[in-house]
Backbone bond lengths (Angstrom), bond angles and torsions (degrees), N, CA, C in turn:
res aa  C-N    CA-C-N  psi(-1)  N-CA   C-N-CA  omega(-1)  CA-C   N-CA-C  phi
1 M - - - 1.510 - - 1.603 106.26 -
2 F 1.238 113.92 -145.11 1.512 126.17 -172.52 1.617 102.62 -89.59
3 E 1.288 111.47 145.25 1.441 118.27 167.65 1.517 103.27 -94.05
4 F 1.379 113.20 176.13 1.465 118.30 -172.08 1.569 109.92 -69.59
5 D 1.327 118.49 -43.34 1.381 122.95 -179.83 1.649 109.28 -61.38
6 Q 1.246 112.57 -42.51 1.529 115.58 -179.38 1.460 108.96 -64.05
7 Y 1.268 118.71 -39.72 1.496 124.49 179.08 1.622 109.13 -67.52
8 L 1.277 116.12 -38.97 1.410 110.11 170.29 1.588 116.62 -67.18
9 G 1.275 118.26 -43.38 1.388 120.97 169.46 1.475 116.99 -50.55
10 F 1.340 118.44 -48.06 1.450 125.51 172.70 1.426 112.07 -55.16
11 L 1.419 121.09 -45.84 1.458 119.39 -178.30 1.537 108.97 -72.70
12 A 1.282 120.66 -34.60 1.545 122.17 175.72 1.550 108.76 -59.90
13 F 1.336 122.23 -44.55 1.322 124.17 175.25 1.333 115.58 -61.40
14 L 1.432 119.14 -42.34 1.441 117.92 -178.21 1.567 110.44 -70.91
15 S 1.266 122.04 -30.21 1.342 128.63 -178.41 1.538 110.06 -69.27
16 I 1.373 116.22 -46.90 1.420 122.83 -176.77 1.630 106.04 -67.65
17 L 1.223 117.75 -40.54 1.475 123.96 176.77 1.466 106.99 -61.46
18 T 1.352 122.03 -48.96 1.401 120.33 -172.76 1.411 111.12 -73.31
19 I 1.407 122.51 -33.74 1.337 120.76 172.88 1.520 115.80 -66.67
20 G 1.416 118.83 -35.71 1.467 116.26 175.23 1.451 113.59 -70.75
21 F 1.378 120.71 -31.04 1.530 118.91 173.39 1.435 109.99 -62.65
22 W 1.328 119.14 -48.07 1.576 113.32 -174.57 1.541 111.87 -70.92
23 L 1.422 112.33 -25.35 1.515 111.52 178.48 1.540 106.55 -68.89
24 M 1.370 119.46 -46.46 1.436 122.43 174.97 1.524 114.27 -50.54
25 I 1.351 115.75 -44.21 1.460 117.77 178.75 1.533 107.86 -69.13
26 F 1.210 125.04 -41.75 1.461 121.47 175.60 1.450 119.54 -62.36
27 L 1.364 114.89 -38.36 1.498 119.09 169.37 1.454 114.42 -65.37
28 L 1.303 116.43 -40.94 1.518 110.56 -177.92 1.569 116.78 -83.19
29 T 1.284 117.63 -6.61 1.392 120.18 -177.93 1.477 114.15 -107.23
30 F 1.403 113.78 -30.65 1.408 117.76 -175.98 1.572 117.99 -117.48
31 V 1.372 112.62 -56.98 1.436 120.18 178.37 1.496 117.58 -60.60
32 I 1.192 126.05 -52.69 1.454 136.01 -176.55 1.571 106.62 -62.97
33 P 1.378 120.68 -60.13 1.441 116.08 174.86 1.505 118.13 -52.98
34 Y 1.425 115.98 -45.26 1.464 120.47 175.96 1.535 112.84 -53.95
35 W 1.427 116.39 -44.15 1.359 119.99 177.74 1.565 114.03 -63.81
36 L 1.269 113.87 -43.34 1.503 120.08 179.88 1.525 111.83 -65.05
37 V 1.254 116.47 -41.21 1.507 118.83 -178.50 1.518 109.11 -68.35
38 G 1.290 116.16 -40.29 1.494 125.30 -178.98 1.575 103.72 -61.87
39 A 1.332 115.23 -47.01 1.491 116.02 -173.58 1.484 110.54 -65.68
40 I 1.361 116.89 -34.40 1.510 121.08 -175.11 1.525 107.05 -74.81
41 I 1.305 113.16 -38.90 1.584 111.70 178.01 1.496 111.83 -65.92
42 E 1.249 117.44 -41.78 1.492 121.27 175.06 1.494 111.75 -59.48
43 H 1.275 119.72 -41.38 1.482 123.88 -179.98 1.610 109.40 -66.21
44 L 1.327 113.58 -34.87 1.463 117.31 -177.35 1.673 104.65 -73.96
45 K 1.126 115.06 -46.62 1.474 121.24 177.58 1.512 111.57 -56.51
46 Y 1.318 118.04 -49.39 1.508 126.03 171.72 1.470 112.19 -45.41
47 G 1.475 118.28 -52.50 1.292 132.70 -178.72 1.487 113.70 -54.88
48 K 1.455 113.76 -48.99 1.289 121.71 -174.94 1.599 110.23 -72.31
49 N 1.336 117.14 -31.79 1.465 121.36 174.65 1.535 113.25 -70.76
50 K 1.435 115.01 -38.84 1.323 119.54 173.83 1.505 120.17 -58.05
51 Q 1.315 110.54 -43.02 1.548 122.48 175.35 1.614 107.84 -66.07
52 K 1.235 122.61 -40.71 1.515 121.49 174.93 1.494 109.40 -66.27
53 I 1.350 119.91 -44.92 1.454 115.22 178.53 1.524 117.19 -61.12
54 E 1.424 115.10 -33.71 1.426 119.50 -177.26 1.449 106.48 -79.62
55 K 1.332 129.30 -23.73 1.448 127.97 175.81 1.570 106.21 -73.83
56 R 1.192 122.67 -36.43 1.420 128.58 177.53 1.639 113.26 -62.17
57 K 1.262 116.07 -26.13 1.659 119.23 -177.07 1.403 101.76 -86.39
């Protein structure tokens, strides 16, 4: 069966794999949509301000 060092290596592998999986899920469901929505809102605000500045000239 497994020796103790192989068992620890297997546990380390499983923990790294699990951490990576949950980090990917977190990034895809929260961080990236938050970033995209914020970028779109900023782009729309910039467009409105640009139109106001052009009307003043």
